C-alpha positions as CSV (number, residue, x, y, z in Angstrom):
1,M,-8.8,53.0,-15.7
2,P,-12.3,51.7,-14.9
3,A,-13.8,52.0,-11.5
4,G,-14.6,48.8,-9.7
5,K,-17.6,48.2,-7.5
6,K,-18.3,45.8,-4.7
7,R,-21.9,44.7,-4.0
8,K,-22.5,43.6,-0.4
9,E,-20.1,40.6,-0.4
10,E,-18.5,41.5,2.9
11,T,-21.1,43.5,4.9
12,M,-24.8,43.5,4.3
13,G,-26.1,46.9,3.4
14,L,-22.7,48.5,2.4
15,R,-21.3,49.1,-1.0
16,C,-18.0,50.4,-2.3
17,I,-16.7,51.9,-5.6
18,A,-12.9,52.2,-6.2
19,A,-10.4,53.1,-8.9
20,V,-6.6,52.7,-9.2
21,V,-4.1,55.6,-9.1
22,Y,-0.9,54.8,-11.0
23,N,2.7,56.0,-10.4
24,D,5.0,57.5,-12.9
25,C,6.0,54.0,-14.1
26,A,2.3,53.3,-14.9
27,E,2.2,50.7,-12.0
28,P,-0.6,50.7,-9.5
29,L,0.3,52.9,-6.6
30,A,-2.9,53.4,-4.6
31,A,-6.6,53.3,-4.9
32,I,-9.4,55.8,-4.0
33,S,-12.8,54.7,-3.0
34,V,-16.3,55.8,-2.0
35,S,-18.2,53.6,0.3
36,G,-21.6,53.8,2.1
37,M,-24.9,52.4,2.7
38,T,-26.8,50.8,-0.2
39,S,-29.6,53.2,0.5
40,H,-27.3,56.1,-0.5
41,L,-25.2,54.3,-3.1
42,T,-28.1,53.1,-5.1
43,D,-28.0,51.2,-8.4
44,E,-29.2,54.4,-10.1
45,R,-26.3,56.5,-8.6
46,L,-23.5,53.9,-9.3
47,P,-22.7,55.0,-12.9
48,M,-22.3,58.7,-11.8
49,L,-20.4,57.8,-8.7
50,G,-18.2,55.4,-10.6
51,Q,-17.4,58.1,-13.2
52,T,-16.5,60.6,-10.5
53,V,-14.2,58.2,-8.7
54,W,-12.6,57.2,-12.0
55,E,-12.1,60.9,-12.9
56,V,-10.5,61.8,-9.6
57,A,-8.1,58.7,-9.9
58,A,-7.2,59.8,-13.4
59,K,-6.4,63.4,-12.2
60,L,-4.2,62.0,-9.4
61,T,-2.5,59.7,-12.0
62,V,-1.8,62.7,-14.3
63,A,-0.5,64.7,-11.3
64,L,2.1,61.9,-10.9
65,G,3.2,62.3,-14.6
66,V,1.2,59.4,-16.2
67,M,-1.2,59.8,-19.1
68,P,-4.4,57.8,-18.2
69,A,-5.7,55.1,-20.5
70,A,-9.0,55.7,-22.2
71,K,-12.0,54.5,-20.1
72,T,-13.7,51.4,-21.5
73,G,-17.2,50.1,-20.8
């Protein structure tokens, strides 16, 4: 369940990191995200923030009864 990131495609100066939450049938149910100014969501912070978003999405998925896939990449 890798986290995705968006780099200023929509609005200059903003960035978003998101991950999928799966339902008990292992289908996408929802997504969680963190978004903010590029001055706060810097390239240096993206790996840590992406990992945190992925971990929270995985915990929500497990709470719904699904074992999360191993993270790749």
